[in-house]
C-alpha positions as CSV (number, residue, x, y, z in Angstrom):
1,M,7.4,-19.5,-16.9
2,V,7.2,-20.6,-13.3
3,E,7.5,-18.3,-10.4
4,S,11.0,-19.5,-9.6
5,D,12.2,-18.4,-13.1
6,L,11.6,-14.7,-12.2
7,L,14.8,-12.9,-11.3
8,F,13.4,-9.4,-11.6
9,M,10.5,-7.5,-12.9
10,K,10.1,-3.9,-14.0
11,R,6.9,-1.9,-13.7
12,T,6.4,1.5,-15.2
13,A,4.1,4.5,-14.8
14,S,4.2,7.9,-16.4
15,A,3.3,11.4,-15.4
16,V,2.5,14.4,-17.5
17,W,2.3,17.9,-15.9
18,N,1.0,21.1,-17.5
19,G,1.5,24.5,-16.0
20,N,2.8,25.8,-12.8
21,L,2.5,24.0,-9.5
22,K,-0.6,25.6,-8.0
23,Q,-2.8,26.2,-11.1
24,G,-1.4,23.4,-13.2
25,N,-2.6,19.8,-13.5
26,G,-1.4,16.5,-14.7
27,T,-2.2,12.9,-15.6
28,L,-0.9,9.6,-14.5
29,S,-0.9,6.5,-16.6
30,T,0.2,2.9,-16.4
31,P,0.6,0.3,-19.3
32,S,-2.0,-1.9,-17.7
33,G,-4.6,0.9,-18.1
34,T,-5.5,0.9,-14.5
35,L,-4.4,4.5,-14.5
36,N,-5.3,6.0,-17.9
37,S,-4.7,9.7,-18.0
38,T,-5.9,9.8,-14.3
39,P,-5.9,13.4,-13.2
40,Y,-3.8,14.8,-10.4
41,S,-3.2,18.3,-9.2
42,F,-1.9,20.5,-6.4
43,S,-5.5,20.7,-5.0
44,A,-5.9,16.9,-5.1
45,R,-2.6,16.6,-3.3
46,F,-2.6,19.4,-0.7
47,E,-6.3,20.3,-0.5
48,N,-9.5,18.3,-1.2
49,G,-9.6,18.6,-5.0
50,A,-10.7,15.9,-7.4
51,G,-8.2,13.4,-8.7
52,T,-5.5,11.3,-7.2
53,N,-2.0,12.1,-5.8
54,P,1.3,10.4,-5.3
55,E,0.8,9.8,-1.6
56,E,-2.6,8.1,-2.2
57,L,-1.0,5.9,-4.7
58,I,1.8,4.9,-2.4
59,A,-0.7,4.1,0.3
60,A,-2.7,2.0,-2.1
61,A,0.5,0.2,-3.3
62,H,1.5,-0.4,0.3
63,A,-1.9,-1.8,1.4
64,G,-2.0,-4.1,-1.7
65,C,1.6,-5.3,-1.3
66,F,1.4,-6.0,2.4
67,T,-1.9,-7.8,2.0
68,M,-0.6,-10.0,-0.7
69,A,2.6,-10.7,1.2
70,L,0.6,-11.6,4.3
71,S,-1.6,-14.0,2.2
72,A,1.6,-15.7,0.9
73,A,3.1,-15.9,4.3
74,L,0.0,-17.4,5.8
75,G,-0.2,-19.9,3.0
76,G,3.5,-20.8,3.6
77,A,2.6,-21.5,7.3
78,G,-0.3,-23.7,6.3
79,F,-3.2,-21.3,6.7
80,T,-5.7,-20.1,4.1
81,P,-7.2,-16.7,4.8
82,E,-10.9,-16.2,4.1
83,K,-10.5,-12.5,4.1
84,L,-7.7,-10.0,4.7
85,A,-8.5,-6.2,4.5
86,T,-5.9,-3.5,4.9
87,T,-6.2,0.3,5.0
88,A,-2.9,2.2,4.7
89,T,-2.9,5.8,6.1
90,L,0.0,7.8,4.9
91,T,1.2,10.9,6.8
92,L,2.7,13.8,4.7
93,E,4.1,16.7,6.7
94,Q,6.6,19.5,6.7
95,V,10.0,18.4,8.0
96,E,12.7,21.1,8.0
97,G,10.8,22.9,5.2
98,N,10.3,19.9,3.0
99,W,7.2,17.8,2.4
100,T,8.0,14.4,3.8
101,I,6.2,11.1,4.1
102,T,6.9,10.5,7.8
103,A,4.6,7.5,8.5
104,I,2.3,4.9,7.1
105,H,-0.1,3.2,9.5
106,L,-1.5,-0.1,8.3
107,E,-4.9,-1.3,9.7
108,L,-5.5,-5.0,9.1
109,S,-8.6,-7.1,9.6
110,G,-8.2,-10.8,9.1
111,L,-10.4,-13.8,9.1
112,V,-8.1,-16.9,9.0
113,P,-9.6,-20.2,10.2
114,G,-7.5,-22.4,12.5
115,I,-4.8,-19.8,13.4
116,E,-4.3,-18.4,16.9
117,A,-4.3,-14.6,17.2
118,A,-0.6,-14.6,18.4
119,R,0.6,-16.6,15.4
120,F,-1.5,-14.3,13.0
121,T,0.1,-11.2,14.6
122,E,3.6,-12.8,14.2
123,I,3.1,-13.6,10.6
124,A,1.5,-10.1,9.9
125,N,4.4,-8.3,11.5
126,D,6.8,-10.3,9.4
127,A,4.8,-9.4,6.2
128,K,4.8,-5.8,7.3
129,A,8.6,-5.8,7.6
130,N,9.3,-7.8,4.4
131,C,6.8,-6.9,1.7
132,P,8.6,-5.1,-1.2
133,V,6.9,-1.8,-0.7
134,S,7.7,-1.8,3.1
135,R,11.3,-2.5,2.2
136,V,11.6,0.4,-0.2
137,L,9.9,3.0,2.1
138,K,12.0,4.5,4.9
139,A,9.0,6.0,6.7
140,D,7.9,4.8,10.1
141,I,5.5,2.0,9.2
142,T,3.1,0.8,11.8
143,L,0.4,-1.9,11.9
144,A,-2.9,-2.3,13.7
145,I,-4.5,-5.7,13.6
146,K,-8.1,-6.8,14.1
147,F,-8.3,-10.6,14.2
148,A,-11.6,-12.5,13.9
149,E,-12.1,-16.2,14.5
150,E,-15.4,-16.0,12.7
151,E,-17.0,-13.6,10.2
152,T,-17.4,-10.2,12.1
153,L,-15.5,-8.0,9.6
């Protein structure tokens, strides 16, 4: 199967929760095994407990999606990145009494030979707007860029 043959894909993940919200706990799993009964809990989500949480996973998904989309866009423009590194910081806060993801801030560092900083920024902003995870999220998504013309990352 070549890339153009793909019309849609489905990805799955599962969650199991035991107990009440504050004292309970759960696990998250994916068919790939990347998450395999990975623990999550109230304390991992709203305090500093061990395990993961949905917001951390959304941030990881956004960082990964954006970085791959940027690599593809750079390649389409004739540039090959040596290194792209993105950190996504998700903000979860109370809005009208409901926990709400209100923002995701992307911090990008890139080393791309032969590209000017302005063109890199233009392509990065397009990738931010158009990666699949950005398109599904309705939060305010921001982007900070560090561009290097030589290895300083």
